[in-house]
N, CA, C and O atoms as CSV, one atom per row, in Angstrom:
chain,resi,resn,atom,element,x,y,z
A,1,UNK,N,N,-6.886,-44.688,-31.891
A,1,UNK,CA,C,-5.948,-44.866,-30.806
A,1,UNK,C,C,-4.917,-43.737,-30.757
A,1,UNK,O,O,-4.370,-43.433,-29.697
A,2,UNK,N,N,-4.654,-43.108,-31.933
A,2,UNK,CA,C,-3.679,-42.017,-31.977
A,2,UNK,C,C,-4.117,-40.859,-31.086
A,2,UNK,O,O,-3.279,-40.147,-30.533
A,3,UNK,N,N,-5.428,-40.669,-30.946
A,3,UNK,CA,C,-5.919,-39.581,-30.094
A,3,UNK,C,C,-5.613,-39.848,-28.626
A,3,UNK,O,O,-5.290,-38.930,-27.873
A,4,UNK,N,N,-5.717,-41.091,-28.233
A,4,UNK,CA,C,-5.419,-41.460,-26.843
A,4,UNK,C,C,-3.946,-41.222,-26.545
A,4,UNK,O,O,-3.606,-40.644,-25.513
A,5,UNK,N,N,-3.064,-41.668,-27.447
A,5,UNK,CA,C,-1.633,-41.487,-27.226
A,5,UNK,C,C,-1.258,-40.011,-27.272
A,5,UNK,O,O,-0.414,-39.563,-26.495
A,6,UNK,N,N,-1.874,-39.253,-28.173
A,6,UNK,CA,C,-1.607,-37.810,-28.230
A,6,UNK,C,C,-2.009,-37.151,-26.914
A,6,UNK,O,O,-1.279,-36.314,-26.382
A,7,UNK,N,N,-3.163,-37.528,-26.398
A,7,UNK,CA,C,-3.631,-36.976,-25.133
A,7,UNK,C,C,-2.691,-37.351,-23.989
A,7,UNK,O,O,-2.342,-36.502,-23.168
A,8,UNK,N,N,-2.286,-38.601,-23.931
A,8,UNK,CA,C,-1.435,-39.060,-22.829
A,8,UNK,C,C,-0.033,-38.460,-22.885
A,8,UNK,O,O,0.507,-38.045,-21.860
A,9,UNK,N,N,0.556,-38.413,-24.073
A,9,UNK,CA,C,1.910,-37.853,-24.193
A,9,UNK,C,C,1.887,-36.343,-23.971
A,9,UNK,O,O,2.721,-35.816,-23.235
A,10,UNK,N,N,0.946,-35.647,-24.596
A,10,UNK,CA,C,0.832,-34.206,-24.371
A,10,UNK,C,C,0.526,-33.897,-22.919
A,10,UNK,O,O,1.069,-32.948,-22.355
A,11,UNK,N,N,-0.341,-34.694,-22.311
A,11,UNK,CA,C,-0.653,-34.518,-20.896
A,11,UNK,C,C,0.551,-34.756,-20.009
A,11,UNK,O,O,0.740,-34.055,-19.015
A,12,UNK,N,N,1.375,-35.747,-20.361
A,12,UNK,CA,C,2.582,-36.030,-19.569
A,12,UNK,C,C,3.565,-34.863,-19.638
A,12,UNK,O,O,4.200,-34.523,-18.639
A,13,UNK,N,N,3.689,-34.252,-20.811
A,13,UNK,CA,C,4.560,-33.082,-20.942
A,13,UNK,C,C,4.019,-31.930,-20.090
A,13,UNK,O,O,4.785,-31.224,-19.435
A,14,UNK,N,N,2.713,-31.748,-20.105
A,14,UNK,CA,C,2.101,-30.700,-19.280
A,14,UNK,C,C,2.252,-30.994,-17.791
A,14,UNK,O,O,2.479,-30.081,-16.997
A,15,UNK,N,N,2.128,-32.257,-17.412
A,15,UNK,CA,C,2.326,-32.635,-16.009
A,15,UNK,C,C,3.762,-32.328,-15.585
A,15,UNK,O,O,3.994,-31.860,-14.471
A,16,UNK,N,N,4.719,-32.589,-16.469
A,16,UNK,CA,C,6.103,-32.264,-16.169
A,16,UNK,C,C,6.268,-30.765,-15.912
A,16,UNK,O,O,6.959,-30.361,-14.977
A,17,UNK,N,N,5.635,-29.954,-16.740
A,17,UNK,CA,C,5.670,-28.510,-16.526
A,17,UNK,C,C,5.013,-28.107,-15.216
A,17,UNK,O,O,5.518,-27.235,-14.510
A,18,UNK,N,N,3.892,-28.736,-14.887
A,18,UNK,CA,C,3.200,-28.417,-13.633
A,18,UNK,C,C,4.029,-28.830,-12.417
A,18,UNK,O,O,4.021,-28.144,-11.395
A,19,UNK,N,N,4.739,-29.945,-12.529
A,19,UNK,CA,C,5.626,-30.370,-11.447
A,19,UNK,C,C,6.745,-29.340,-11.244
A,19,UNK,O,O,7.141,-29.057,-10.114
A,20,UNK,N,N,7.240,-28.793,-12.338
A,20,UNK,CA,C,8.270,-27.746,-12.223
A,20,UNK,C,C,7.730,-26.544,-11.456
A,20,UNK,O,O,8.450,-25.939,-10.661
A,21,UNK,N,N,6.467,-26.197,-11.690
A,21,UNK,CA,C,5.850,-25.084,-10.952
A,21,UNK,C,C,5.658,-25.427,-9.483
A,21,UNK,O,O,6.101,-24.690,-8.602
A,22,UNK,N,N,4.999,-26.545,-9.225
A,22,UNK,CA,C,4.541,-26.863,-7.876
A,22,UNK,C,C,5.632,-27.409,-6.966
A,22,UNK,O,O,5.728,-27.000,-5.809
A,23,UNK,N,N,6.441,-28.313,-7.459
A,23,UNK,CA,C,7.432,-28.974,-6.614
A,23,UNK,C,C,8.738,-28.187,-6.564
A,23,UNK,O,O,9.283,-27.934,-5.490
A,24,UNK,N,N,9.231,-27.805,-7.734
A,24,UNK,CA,C,10.529,-27.134,-7.794
A,24,UNK,C,C,10.415,-25.614,-7.709
A,24,UNK,O,O,11.430,-24.919,-7.671
A,25,UNK,N,N,9.188,-25.096,-7.680
A,25,UNK,CA,C,8.920,-23.662,-7.536
A,25,UNK,C,C,9.595,-22.822,-8.621
A,25,UNK,O,O,10.035,-21.701,-8.364
A,26,UNK,N,N,9.675,-23.374,-9.841
A,26,UNK,CA,C,10.229,-22.624,-10.958
A,26,UNK,C,C,9.184,-21.653,-11.486
A,26,UNK,O,O,7.990,-21.953,-11.477
A,27,UNK,N,N,9.630,-20.498,-11.942
A,27,UNK,CA,C,8.687,-19.553,-12.538
A,27,UNK,C,C,8.428,-19.975,-13.998
A,27,UNK,O,O,9.124,-20.845,-14.521
A,28,UNK,N,N,7.434,-19.365,-14.650
A,28,UNK,CA,C,7.087,-19.783,-16.012
A,28,UNK,C,C,8.248,-19.690,-17.005
A,28,UNK,O,O,8.377,-20.548,-17.878
A,29,UNK,N,N,9.086,-18.673,-16.886
A,29,UNK,CA,C,10.197,-18.527,-17.827
A,29,UNK,C,C,11.200,-19.668,-17.686
A,29,UNK,O,O,11.662,-20.216,-18.687
A,30,UNK,N,N,11.537,-20.026,-16.451
A,30,UNK,CA,C,12.481,-21.122,-16.241
A,30,UNK,C,C,11.877,-22.465,-16.660
A,30,UNK,O,O,12.571,-23.319,-17.211
A,31,UNK,N,N,10.595,-22.641,-16.398
A,31,UNK,CA,C,9.932,-23.883,-16.800
A,31,UNK,C,C,9.907,-24.006,-18.316
A,31,UNK,O,O,10.179,-25.079,-18.855
A,32,UNK,N,N,9.585,-22.923,-19.006
A,32,UNK,CA,C,9.557,-22.941,-20.461
A,32,UNK,C,C,10.947,-23.240,-21.017
A,32,UNK,O,O,11.092,-24.053,-21.930
A,33,UNK,N,N,11.956,-22.591,-20.474
A,33,UNK,CA,C,13.317,-22.827,-20.949
A,33,UNK,C,C,13.738,-24.277,-20.711
A,33,UNK,O,O,14.377,-24.888,-21.568
A,34,UNK,N,N,13.383,-24.822,-19.558
A,34,UNK,CA,C,13.714,-26.208,-19.251
A,34,UNK,C,C,13.056,-27.165,-20.239
A,34,UNK,O,O,13.701,-28.099,-20.718
A,35,UNK,N,N,11.782,-26.945,-20.548
A,35,UNK,CA,C,11.072,-27.820,-21.473
A,35,UNK,C,C,11.630,-27.707,-22.896
A,35,UNK,O,O,11.704,-28.706,-23.611
A,36,UNK,N,N,12.018,-26.508,-23.305
A,36,UNK,CA,C,12.631,-26.337,-24.623
A,36,UNK,C,C,13.959,-27.088,-24.682
A,36,UNK,O,O,14.251,-27.772,-25.663
A,37,UNK,N,N,14.760,-26.957,-23.626
A,37,UNK,CA,C,16.049,-27.653,-23.589
A,37,UNK,C,C,15.855,-29.167,-23.580
A,37,UNK,O,O,16.593,-29.889,-24.250
A,38,UNK,N,N,14.868,-29.652,-22.827
A,38,UNK,CA,C,14.596,-31.094,-22.817
A,38,UNK,C,C,14.184,-31.598,-24.200
A,38,UNK,O,O,14.587,-32.685,-24.613
A,39,UNK,N,N,13.383,-30.811,-24.910
A,39,UNK,CA,C,13.009,-31.173,-26.280
A,39,UNK,C,C,14.208,-31.171,-27.211
A,39,UNK,O,O,14.316,-32.020,-28.096
A,40,UNK,N,N,15.117,-30.206,-27.011
A,40,UNK,CA,C,16.325,-30.140,-27.831
A,40,UNK,C,C,17.228,-31.339,-27.561
A,40,UNK,O,O,17.767,-31.937,-28.492
A,41,UNK,N,N,17.392,-31.685,-26.295
A,41,UNK,CA,C,18.221,-32.843,-25.943
A,41,UNK,C,C,17.617,-34.126,-26.511
A,41,UNK,O,O,18.330,-34.975,-27.047
A,42,UNK,N,N,16.295,-34.256,-26.387
A,42,UNK,CA,C,15.627,-35.453,-26.912
A,42,UNK,C,C,15.824,-35.570,-28.418
A,42,UNK,O,O,16.012,-36.674,-28.930
A,43,UNK,N,N,15.785,-34.440,-29.140
A,43,UNK,CA,C,16.014,-34.499,-30.580
A,43,UNK,C,C,17.472,-34.821,-30.883
A,43,UNK,O,O,17.762,-35.592,-31.798
A,44,UNK,N,N,18.379,-34.242,-30.128
A,44,UNK,CA,C,19.793,-34.529,-30.321
A,44,UNK,C,C,20.118,-35.998,-30.114
A,44,UNK,O,O,21.022,-36.534,-30.754
A,45,UNK,N,N,19.390,-36.645,-29.228
A,45,UNK,CA,C,19.583,-38.076,-28.976
A,45,UNK,C,C,18.778,-38.957,-29.937
A,45,UNK,O,O,18.856,-40.184,-29.881
A,46,UNK,N,N,17.999,-38.310,-30.821
A,46,UNK,CA,C,17.200,-39.055,-31.786
A,46,UNK,C,C,15.921,-39.633,-31.213
A,46,UNK,O,O,15.364,-40.575,-31.777
A,47,UNK,N,N,15.443,-39.090,-30.102
A,47,UNK,CA,C,14.260,-39.628,-29.438
A,47,UNK,C,C,12.970,-38.874,-29.767
A,47,UNK,O,O,11.882,-39.430,-29.618
A,48,UNK,N,N,13.073,-37.627,-30.208
A,48,UNK,CA,C,11.855,-36.823,-30.341
A,48,UNK,C,C,11.068,-37.148,-31.613
A,48,UNK,O,O,9.837,-37.158,-31.583
A,49,UNK,N,N,11.745,-37.409,-32.714
A,49,UNK,CA,C,11.014,-37.749,-33.942
A,49,UNK,C,C,10.198,-39.032,-33.795
A,49,UNK,O,O,9.053,-39.066,-34.244
A,50,UNK,N,N,10.741,-40.090,-33.184
A,50,UNK,CA,C,9.890,-41.267,-32.936
A,50,UNK,C,C,8.712,-40.950,-32.009
A,50,UNK,O,O,7.634,-41.526,-32.153
A,51,UNK,N,N,8.919,-40.043,-31.069
A,51,UNK,CA,C,7.827,-39.647,-30.179
A,51,UNK,C,C,6.731,-38.938,-30.963
A,51,UNK,O,O,5.546,-39.161,-30.714
A,52,UNK,N,N,7.117,-38.088,-31.906
A,52,UNK,CA,C,6.126,-37.395,-32.748
A,52,UNK,C,C,5.386,-38.395,-33.626
A,52,UNK,O,O,4.172,-38.288,-33.800
A,53,UNK,N,N,6.103,-39.361,-34.179
A,53,UNK,CA,C,5.448,-40.387,-34.991
A,53,UNK,C,C,4.471,-41.209,-34.159
A,53,UNK,O,O,3.425,-41.621,-34.659
A,54,UNK,N,N,4.802,-41.447,-32.908
A,54,UNK,CA,C,3.959,-42.236,-32.020
A,54,UNK,C,C,2.754,-41.447,-31.516
A,54,UNK,O,O,1.632,-41.953,-31.524
A,55,UNK,N,N,2.983,-40.210,-31.078
A,55,UNK,CA,C,1.926,-39.450,-30.407
A,55,UNK,C,C,1.349,-38.311,-31.233
A,55,UNK,O,O,0.395,-37.672,-30.790
A,56,UNK,N,N,1.876,-38.036,-32.391
A,56,UNK,CA,C,1.342,-36.979,-33.238
A,56,UNK,C,C,1.379,-35.625,-32.563
A,56,UNK,O,O,2.425,-35.192,-32.079
A,57,UNK,N,N,0.233,-34.954,-32.531
A,57,UNK,CA,C,0.146,-33.613,-31.968
A,57,UNK,C,C,0.434,-33.577,-30.471
A,57,UNK,O,O,0.761,-32.518,-29.935
A,58,UNK,N,N,0.322,-34.696,-29.800
A,58,UNK,CA,C,0.653,-34.742,-28.379
A,58,UNK,C,C,2.108,-34.426,-28.120
A,58,UNK,O,O,2.466,-33.995,-27.024
A,59,UNK,N,N,2.966,-34.639,-29.130
A,59,UNK,CA,C,4.383,-34.316,-28.995
A,59,UNK,C,C,4.790,-33.125,-29.845
A,59,UNK,O,O,5.792,-32.475,-29.545
A,60,UNK,N,N,4.040,-32.821,-30.900
A,60,UNK,CA,C,4.443,-31.728,-31.784
A,60,UNK,C,C,3.867,-30.376,-31.399
A,60,UNK,O,O,4.327,-29.356,-31.914
A,61,UNK,N,N,2.884,-30.328,-30.519
A,61,UNK,CA,C,2.282,-29.055,-30.133
A,61,UNK,C,C,2.923,-28.420,-28.888
A,61,UNK,O,O,3.100,-27.202,-28.871
A,62,UNK,N,N,3.275,-29.183,-27.853
A,62,UNK,CA,C,3.838,-28.550,-26.648
A,62,UNK,C,C,5.159,-27.832,-26.915
A,62,UNK,O,O,5.767,-27.998,-27.972
A,63,UNK,N,N,5.587,-27.042,-25.952
A,63,UNK,CA,C,6.785,-26.209,-26.086
A,63,UNK,C,C,8.041,-27.037,-26.299
A,63,UNK,O,O,9.020,-26.528,-26.846
A,64,UNK,N,N,8.043,-28.291,-25.884
A,64,UNK,CA,C,9.208,-29.137,-26.114
A,64,UNK,C,C,9.482,-29.305,-27.604
A,64,UNK,O,O,10.623,-29.539,-28.003
A,65,UNK,N,N,8.459,-29.188,-28.414
A,65,UNK,CA,C,8.618,-29.308,-29.864
A,65,UNK,C,C,9.429,-28.154,-30.436
A,65,UNK,O,O,10.059,-28.308,-31.482
A,66,UNK,N,N,9.426,-26.995,-29.768
A,66,UNK,CA,C,10.233,-25.864,-30.236
A,66,UNK,C,C,11.722,-26.199,-30.117
A,66,UNK,O,O,12.498,-25.917,-31.030
A,67,UNK,N,N,12.114,-26.794,-29.006
A,67,UNK,CA,C,13.499,-27.237,-28.855
A,67,UNK,C,C,13.862,-28.275,-29.898
A,67,UNK,O,O,14.961,-28.262,-30.451
A,68,UNK,N,N,12.925,-29.174,-30.159
A,68,UNK,CA,C,13.111,-30.177,-31.200
A,68,UNK,C,C,13.337,-29.507,-32.547
A,68,UNK,O,O,14.238,-29.900,-33.288
A,69,UNK,N,N,12.534,-28.506,-32.874
A,69,UNK,CA,C,12.655,-27.825,-34.161
A,69,UNK,C,C,13.987,-27.097,-34.288
A,69,UNK,O,O,14.601,-27.102,-35.356
A,70,UNK,N,N,14.432,-26.477,-33.211
A,70,UNK,CA,C,15.713,-25.765,-33.253
A,70,UNK,C,C,16.864,-26.722,-33.568
A,70,UNK,O,O,17.660,-26.466,-34.471
A,71,UNK,N,N,16.946,-27.807,-32.833
A,71,UNK,CA,C,18.039,-28.756,-33.027
A,71,UNK,C,C,17.898,-29.491,-34.350
A,71,UNK,O,O,18.888,-29.716,-35.047
A,72,UNK,N,N,16.682,-29.864,-34.695
A,72,UNK,CA,C,16.455,-30.596,-35.939
A,72,UNK,C,C,16.889,-29.754,-37.144
A,72,UNK,O,O,17.550,-30.257,-38.053
A,73,UNK,N,N,16.516,-28.478,-37.144
A,73,UNK,CA,C,16.923,-27.592,-38.235
A,73,UNK,C,C,18.423,-27.404,-38.292
A,73,UNK,O,O,19.012,-27.400,-39.373
A,74,UNK,N,N,19.046,-27.246,-37.132
A,74,UNK,CA,C,20.492,-27.060,-37.089
A,74,UNK,C,C,21.231,-28.295,-37.595
A,74,UNK,O,O,22.184,-28.175,-38.365
A,75,UNK,N,N,20.802,-29.465,-37.172
A,75,UNK,CA,C,21.472,-30.704,-37.586
A,75,UNK,C,C,21.270,-30.956,-39.083
A,75,UNK,O,O,22.202,-31.354,-39.781
A,76,UNK,N,N,20.061,-30.723,-39.564
A,76,UNK,CA,C,19.778,-30.945,-40.984
A,76,UNK,C,C,20.630,-30.035,-41.862
A,76,UNK,O,O,21.224,-30.490,-42.839
A,77,UNK,N,N,20.691,-28.765,-41.520
A,77,UNK,CA,C,21.478,-27.820,-42.315
A,77,UNK,C,C,22.977,-28.046,-42.145
A,77,UNK,O,O,23.742,-27.803,-43.079
A,78,UNK,N,N,23.405,-28.502,-40.985
A,78,UNK,CA,C,24.815,-28.836,-40.788
A,78,UNK,C,C,25.236,-29.923,-41.767
A,78,UNK,O,O,26.327,-29.871,-42.334
A,79,UNK,N,N,24.372,-30.900,-41.960
A,79,UNK,CA,C,24.692,-32.005,-42.855
A,79,UNK,C,C,24.685,-31.594,-44.318
A,79,UNK,O,O,25.429,-32.163,-45.117
A,80,UNK,N,N,23.865,-30.620,-44.687
A,80,UNK,CA,C,23.769,-30.237,-46.103
A,80,UNK,C,C,24.665,-29.063,-46.466
A,80,UNK,O,O,25.250,-29.057,-47.549
A,81,UNK,N,N,24.789,-28.068,-45.589
A,81,UNK,CA,C,25.507,-26.843,-45.918
A,81,UNK,C,C,26.876,-26.778,-45.250
A,81,UNK,O,O,27.820,-26.221,-45.810
A,82,UNK,N,N,26.979,-27.343,-44.066
A,82,UNK,CA,C,28.213,-27.222,-43.294
A,82,UNK,C,C,27.939,-26.436,-42.018
A,82,UNK,O,O,26.790,-26.274,-41.606
A,83,UNK,N,N,29.007,-25.953,-41.402
A,83,UNK,CA,C,28.880,-25.301,-40.093
A,83,UNK,C,C,28.020,-24.046,-40.113
A,83,UNK,O,O,27.368,-23.745,-39.113
A,84,UNK,N,N,27.996,-23.307,-41.210
A,84,UNK,CA,C,27.134,-22.116,-41.276
A,84,UNK,C,C,25.670,-22.516,-41.207
A,84,UNK,O,O,24.816,-21.718,-40.820
A,85,UNK,N,N,25.385,-23.756,-41.584
A,85,UNK,CA,C,24.016,-24.260,-41.536
A,85,UNK,C,C,23.474,-24.409,-40.126
A,85,UNK,O,O,22.259,-24.447,-39.931
A,86,UNK,N,N,24.362,-24.493,-39.139
A,86,UNK,CA,C,23.891,-24.596,-37.753
A,86,UNK,C,C,23.065,-23.361,-37.398
A,86,UNK,O,O,22.002,-23.468,-36.787
A,87,UNK,N,N,23.559,-22.204,-37.782
A,87,UNK,CA,C,22.834,-20.961,-37.482
A,87,UNK,C,C,21.661,-20.769,-38.430
A,87,UNK,O,O,20.553,-20.462,-37.990
A,88,UNK,N,N,21.892,-20.945,-39.720
A,88,UNK,CA,C,20.811,-20.711,-40.680
A,88,UNK,C,C,19.699,-21.744,-40.554
A,88,UNK,O,O,18.536,-21.432,-40.809
A,89,UNK,N,N,20.038,-22.965,-40.165
A,89,UNK,CA,C,19.027,-24.010,-40.009
A,89,UNK,C,C,18.051,-23.719,-38.891
A,89,UNK,O,O,16.864,-24.027,-38.997
A,90,UNK,N,N,18.550,-23.126,-37.817
A,90,UNK,CA,C,17.683,-22.760,-36.695
A,90,UNK,C,C,16.627,-21.770,-37.159
A,90,UNK,O,O,15.449,-21.909,-36.832
A,91,UNK,N,N,17.053,-20.771,-37.920
A,91,UNK,CA,C,16.112,-19.740,-38.350
A,91,UNK,C,C,15.192,-20.217,-39.463
A,91,UNK,O,O,14.043,-19.783,-39.550
A,92,UNK,N,N,15.686,-21.105,-40.309
A,92,UNK,CA,C,14.865,-21.597,-41.417
A,92,UNK,C,C,13.638,-22.349,-40.900
A,92,UNK,O,O,12.536,-22.185,-41.423
A,93,UNK,N,N,13.834,-23.161,-39.888
A,93,UNK,CA,C,12.755,-24.001,-39.380
A,93,UNK,C,C,11.796,-23.230,-38.477
A,93,UNK,O,O,10.591,-23.478,-38.508
A,94,UNK,N,N,12.307,-22.305,-37.680
A,94,UNK,CA,C,11.483,-21.670,-36.651
A,94,UNK,C,C,11.039,-20.247,-36.983
A,94,UNK,O,O,10.278,-19.655,-36.218
A,95,UNK,N,N,11.487,-19.690,-38.088
A,95,UNK,CA,C,11.187,-18.285,-38.366
A,95,UNK,C,C,9.694,-18.006,-38.531
A,95,UNK,O,O,9.216,-16.953,-38.109
A,96,UNK,N,N,8.960,-18.921,-39.131
A,96,UNK,CA,C,7.520,-18.688,-39.307
A,96,UNK,C,C,6.808,-18.632,-37.963
A,96,UNK,O,O,5.952,-17.772,-37.754
A,97,UNK,N,N,7.148,-19.530,-37.056
A,97,UNK,CA,C,6.515,-19.531,-35.738
A,97,UNK,C,C,6.876,-18.311,-34.919
A,97,UNK,O,O,6.015,-17.722,-34.265
A,98,UNK,N,N,8.139,-17.927,-34.947
A,98,UNK,CA,C,8.577,-16.750,-34.196
A,98,UNK,C,C,7.937,-15.489,-34.773
A,98,UNK,O,O,7.460,-14.634,-34.026
A,99,UNK,N,N,7.930,-15.375,-36.096
A,99,UNK,CA,C,7.308,-14.201,-36.730
A,99,UNK,C,C,5.824,-14.129,-36.416
A,99,UNK,O,O,5.303,-13.048,-36.144
A,100,UNK,N,N,5.142,-15.253,-36.449
A,100,UNK,CA,C,3.712,-15.270,-36.123
A,100,UNK,C,C,3.477,-14.836,-34.683
A,100,UNK,O,O,2.546,-14.077,-34.411
A,101,UNK,N,N,4.304,-15.304,-33.763
A,101,UNK,CA,C,4.153,-14.923,-32.360
A,101,UNK,C,C,4.324,-13.419,-32.182
A,101,UNK,O,O,3.575,-12.796,-31.429
A,102,UNK,N,N,5.293,-12.834,-32.861
A,102,UNK,CA,C,5.513,-11.391,-32.758
A,102,UNK,C,C,4.341,-10.619,-33.346
A,102,UNK,O,O,3.842,-9.681,-32.724
A,103,UNK,N,N,3.900,-11.005,-34.535
A,103,UNK,CA,C,2.802,-10.288,-35.204
A,103,UNK,C,C,1.500,-10.395,-34.406
A,103,UNK,O,O,0.828,-9.387,-34.190
A,104,UNK,N,N,1.138,-11.603,-33.966
A,104,UNK,CA,C,-0.113,-11.766,-33.228
A,104,UNK,C,C,-0.050,-11.119,-31.848
A,104,UNK,O,O,-1.070,-10.641,-31.352
A,105,UNK,N,N,1.102,-11.094,-31.229
A,105,UNK,CA,C,1.242,-10.400,-29.949
A,105,UNK,C,C,1.058,-8.905,-30.137
A,105,UNK,O,O,0.416,-8.248,-29.318
A,106,UNK,N,N,1.617,-8.365,-31.209
A,106,UNK,CA,C,1.449,-6.938,-31.498
A,106,UNK,C,C,-0.014,-6.611,-31.766
A,106,UNK,O,O,-0.537,-5.621,-31.255
A,107,UNK,N,N,-0.671,-7.440,-32.563
A,107,UNK,CA,C,-2.086,-7.199,-32.859
A,107,UNK,C,C,-2.954,-7.312,-31.594
A,107,UNK,O,O,-3.884,-6.528,-31.409
A,108,UNK,N,N,-2.653,-8.269,-30.743
A,108,UNK,CA,C,-3.395,-8.403,-29.491
A,108,UNK,C,C,-3.179,-7.190,-28.598
A,108,UNK,O,O,-4.102,-6.755,-27.908
A,109,UNK,N,N,-1.956,-6.634,-28.606
A,109,UNK,CA,C,-1.678,-5.451,-27.793
A,109,UNK,C,C,-2.455,-4.244,-28.306
A,109,UNK,O,O,-2.797,-3.356,-27.526
A,110,UNK,N,N,-2.736,-4.199,-29.598
A,110,UNK,CA,C,-3.529,-3.096,-30.146
A,110,UNK,C,C,-4.998,-3.201,-29.776
A,110,UNK,O,O,-5.671,-2.185,-29.603
A,111,UNK,N,N,-5.495,-4.416,-29.656
A,111,UNK,CA,C,-6.922,-4.632,-29.426
A,111,UNK,C,C,-7.271,-4.658,-27.935
A,111,UNK,O,O,-8.288,-4.098,-27.527
A,112,UNK,N,N,-6.450,-5.290,-27.140
A,112,UNK,CA,C,-6.751,-5.502,-25.718
A,112,UNK,C,C,-6.115,-4.395,-24.887
A,112,UNK,O,O,-4.931,-4.091,-25.029
A,113,UNK,N,N,-6.913,-3.811,-24.032
A,113,UNK,CA,C,-6.415,-2.770,-23.130
A,113,UNK,C,C,-6.320,-3.351,-21.726
A,113,UNK,O,O,-7.326,-3.823,-21.197
A,114,UNK,N,N,-5.142,-3.331,-21.106
A,114,UNK,CA,C,-5.030,-3.869,-19.752
A,114,UNK,C,C,-5.761,-2.998,-18.737
A,114,UNK,O,O,-5.858,-1.782,-18.906
A,115,UNK,N,N,-6.269,-3.619,-17.695
A,115,UNK,CA,C,-6.939,-2.881,-16.621
A,115,UNK,C,C,-5.890,-2.445,-15.620
A,115,UNK,O,O,-4.940,-3.174,-15.335
A,116,UNK,N,N,-6.072,-1.256,-15.094
A,116,UNK,CA,C,-5.203,-0.819,-13.995
A,116,UNK,C,C,-4.150,0.038,-14.410
A,116,UNK,O,O,-3.349,0.477,-13.585
Protein backbone atom coordinates (compact mmCIF):
# COMPACT_ATOMS: atom_id res chain seq x y z
CA UNK A 1 0.00 0.00 0.00
CA UNK A 2 2.99 2.32 0.58
CA UNK A 3 3.60 2.32 -3.17
CA UNK A 4 0.09 3.56 -3.86
CA UNK A 5 0.40 6.40 -1.34
CA UNK A 6 3.87 7.31 -2.63
CA UNK A 7 2.48 7.46 -6.16
CA UNK A 8 -0.55 9.53 -5.15
CA UNK A 9 1.32 12.01 -2.94
CA UNK A 10 4.22 12.42 -5.39
CA UNK A 11 1.72 12.76 -8.22
CA UNK A 12 -0.22 15.41 -6.29
CA UNK A 13 2.97 17.44 -5.81
CA UNK A 14 3.68 17.14 -9.54
CA UNK A 15 0.10 18.15 -10.37
CA UNK A 16 0.57 21.23 -8.20
CA UNK A 17 3.67 22.11 -10.20
CA UNK A 18 1.84 21.54 -13.49
CA UNK A 19 -1.01 23.78 -12.33
CA UNK A 20 1.56 26.50 -11.65
CA UNK A 21 2.74 26.16 -15.26
CA UNK A 22 -0.62 25.91 -16.98
CA UNK A 23 -2.99 28.03 -14.90
CA UNK A 24 -0.75 30.63 -13.29
CA UNK A 25 1.71 30.76 -16.23
CA UNK A 26 4.73 30.57 -13.91
CA UNK A 27 8.07 29.73 -15.48
CA UNK A 28 10.08 26.72 -14.22
CA UNK A 29 12.27 28.82 -11.91
CA UNK A 30 9.31 30.43 -10.14
CA UNK A 31 7.50 27.10 -9.89
CA UNK A 32 10.56 25.42 -8.39
CA UNK A 33 11.04 28.24 -5.90
CA UNK A 34 7.36 28.10 -4.92
CA UNK A 35 7.49 24.34 -4.32
CA UNK A 36 10.68 24.65 -2.25
CA UNK A 37 9.08 27.38 -0.14
CA UNK A 38 5.91 25.31 0.32
CA UNK A 39 8.04 22.37 1.50
CA UNK A 40 9.89 24.67 3.89
CA UNK A 41 6.65 26.08 5.30
CA UNK A 42 5.21 22.58 5.69
CA UNK A 43 8.30 21.51 7.65
CA UNK A 44 8.19 24.64 9.78
CA UNK A 45 4.61 23.79 10.69
CA UNK A 46 5.60 20.19 11.47
CA UNK A 47 3.59 18.74 8.58
CA UNK A 48 6.27 17.43 6.22
CA UNK A 49 7.85 14.71 8.37
CA UNK A 50 4.48 12.99 8.93
CA UNK A 51 3.91 13.24 5.17
CA UNK A 52 7.25 11.50 4.53
CA UNK A 53 6.37 8.79 7.04
CA UNK A 54 3.02 8.32 5.31
CA UNK A 55 4.08 8.49 1.66
CA UNK A 56 7.77 7.60 1.74
CA UNK A 57 9.52 8.50 -1.51
CA UNK A 58 6.37 10.18 -2.79
CA UNK A 59 7.17 13.03 -0.40
CA UNK A 60 10.94 12.72 -0.02
CA UNK A 61 11.89 12.77 -3.72
CA UNK A 62 10.08 15.84 -5.16
CA UNK A 63 11.59 19.33 -4.95
CA UNK A 64 9.41 20.17 -1.95
CA UNK A 65 11.66 17.86 0.06
CA UNK A 66 14.58 20.26 -0.54
CA UNK A 67 12.72 23.01 1.30
CA UNK A 68 11.95 20.50 4.02
CA UNK A 69 15.64 19.61 4.31
CA UNK A 70 16.71 23.24 4.52
CA UNK A 71 14.32 24.10 7.35
CA UNK A 72 14.74 20.77 9.12
CA UNK A 73 18.52 21.18 9.22
CA UNK A 74 18.28 24.77 10.39
CA UNK A 75 15.82 23.96 13.19
CA UNK A 76 17.77 20.91 14.35
CA UNK A 77 21.06 22.80 14.55
CA UNK A 78 19.38 25.82 16.16
CA UNK A 79 18.26 23.56 18.99
CA UNK A 80 21.68 21.95 19.48
CA UNK A 81 24.21 24.68 18.64
CA UNK A 82 22.30 27.94 18.87
CA UNK A 83 21.74 30.70 16.33
CA UNK A 84 24.90 29.93 14.34
CA UNK A 85 23.35 26.52 13.74
CA UNK A 86 20.67 28.09 11.55
CA UNK A 87 23.26 28.72 8.86
CA UNK A 88 25.46 25.68 9.45
CA UNK A 89 22.46 23.35 9.69
CA UNK A 90 21.27 24.31 6.22
CA UNK A 91 24.61 23.39 4.71
CA UNK A 92 25.12 20.25 6.78
CA UNK A 93 21.92 18.64 5.54
CA UNK A 94 21.94 19.78 1.90
CA UNK A 95 25.63 19.99 1.00
CA UNK A 96 25.84 16.46 -0.43
CA UNK A 97 22.89 17.03 -2.75
CA UNK A 98 24.08 20.44 -3.90
CA UNK A 99 27.63 19.18 -4.46
CA UNK A 100 26.34 16.19 -6.43
CA UNK A 101 24.21 18.46 -8.62
CA UNK A 102 27.21 20.66 -9.41
CA UNK A 103 29.56 17.75 -10.13
CA UNK A 104 27.10 15.81 -12.31
CA UNK A 105 26.08 18.95 -14.19
CA UNK A 106 29.73 19.67 -14.93
CA UNK A 107 30.32 16.10 -16.10
CA UNK A 108 27.21 16.20 -18.30
CA UNK A 109 28.43 19.47 -19.83
CA UNK A 110 31.71 17.75 -20.75
CA UNK A 111 29.99 14.81 -22.42
CA UNK A 112 26.95 16.38 -24.11
CA UNK A 113 27.40 18.89 -26.90
CA UNK A 114 24.43 21.18 -27.54
CA UNK A 115 23.14 21.50 -31.10
CA UNK A 116 23.08 24.90 -32.72
